[in-house]
C-alpha positions in Angstrom: -69.7 102.5 15.7 -66.8 102.6 13.2 -66.2 106.3 13.8 -66.1 105.7 17.6 -63.6 103.0 17.3 -61.4 105.3 14.9 -61.8 108.0 17.3 -60.8 106.0 20.3 -57.8 104.5 18.2 -56.6 108.1 17.3 -57.1 109.3 20.9 -55.0 106.5 22.2 -52.3 106.9 19.9 -51.9 110.7 20.6 -52.1 110.3 24.3 -49.6 107.5 24.4 -45.8 108.2 24.9 -44.0 109.1 21.8 -41.4 106.3 22.3 -40.0 103.7 24.5 -36.6 104.2 25.8 -34.5 101.3 26.0 -31.6 102.6 28.1 -31.9 103.2 31.8 -31.2 106.7 33.4 -28.0 105.2 35.0 -26.9 103.8 31.5 -27.6 107.2 30.2 -25.2 108.9 32.5 -22.6 106.5 31.9 -22.9 106.8 28.2 -22.7 110.5 28.4 -19.6 110.2 30.6 -18.1 108.0 27.8 -19.2 110.4 25.1 -17.5 113.3 26.7 -14.1 111.6 26.7 -14.2 111.6 22.8 -12.9 115.2 22.4 -13.7 117.3 25.6 -12.1 120.5 23.8 -14.3 120.3 20.8 -17.7 119.1 22.2 -19.5 118.7 25.6 -22.3 116.2 25.4 -25.5 117.1 27.3 -28.2 114.5 26.9 -29.1 111.4 25.0 -32.7 110.4 24.2 -33.4 107.1 22.7 -36.5 105.7 21.0 -36.9 102.0 20.6 -39.8 102.5 18.2 -37.9 104.8 15.9 -34.5 102.9 16.4 -32.6 105.9 17.0 -30.9 108.2 19.7 -30.8 112.1 19.7 -27.7 113.3 21.3 -27.6 116.9 22.3 -24.3 118.8 22.8 -22.5 122.2 23.0 -19.9 122.6 20.4 -17.0 125.0 20.0 -15.8 127.8 22.3 -19.1 129.7 21.9 -21.0 126.5 23.1 -23.4 126.3 20.1 -26.1 123.9 20.6 -26.1 121.0 18.1 -27.8 117.6 17.9 -26.7 114.3 16.3 -28.7 111.4 15.5 -27.5 107.7 15.8 -29.8 105.9 13.8 -30.7 102.2 13.1 -30.2 100.9 16.6 -31.9 97.6 17.4 -30.7 97.3 21.0 -27.9 98.7 23.4 -25.2 96.6 21.9 -25.1 98.9 18.9 -24.9 101.9 21.1 -22.5 101.0 23.9 -20.2 98.2 25.0 -19.6 97.3 28.8 -16.5 96.0 30.0 -15.9 94.5 33.5 -12.6 95.1 35.1 -11.8 91.9 37.0 -9.5 93.3 39.5 -12.0 95.9 40.8 -15.3 94.4 39.8 -16.4 97.6 38.2 -18.1 98.0 34.9 -17.1 100.5 32.5 -19.0 102.0 29.4 -17.7 102.9 26.1 -19.3 103.7 22.9 -19.6 101.0 20.4 -17.6 101.4 17.2 -20.9 102.1 15.2 -22.1 104.8 17.6 -18.8 106.4 17.7 -18.3 106.5 13.8 -21.9 108.1 13.6 -21.2 110.7 16.2 -17.9 111.6 14.8 -19.4 111.9 11.3 -22.2 114.1 12.5 -19.7 116.6 14.4 -17.4 116.7 11.4 -20.2 117.7 9.3 -21.1 120.6 11.8 -17.6 122.1 11.9 
């Protein structure tokens, strides 16, 4: 009985999804757009995948004129406020997304190390 329970627990843990994303696809697109405004001549961000369980985001990008594939981690994230900031333009009612200071510093540090 004990072996059966351990087997079922291991089976569930292996078949369950590896992480829970805490940003939606729309937020992901807006965030990538905000990231690509950092330094478009140096880097082109392609994707961002976040895990609530691991409290981190993996950002994939192309860097330099040759388009070298690189990846950076934004670690120790508890919620979306540590990843991005939303601002509402009162005149138009549009919401704009920009990187939080923590996420910006984390990405800049990673990219500087990869140069």
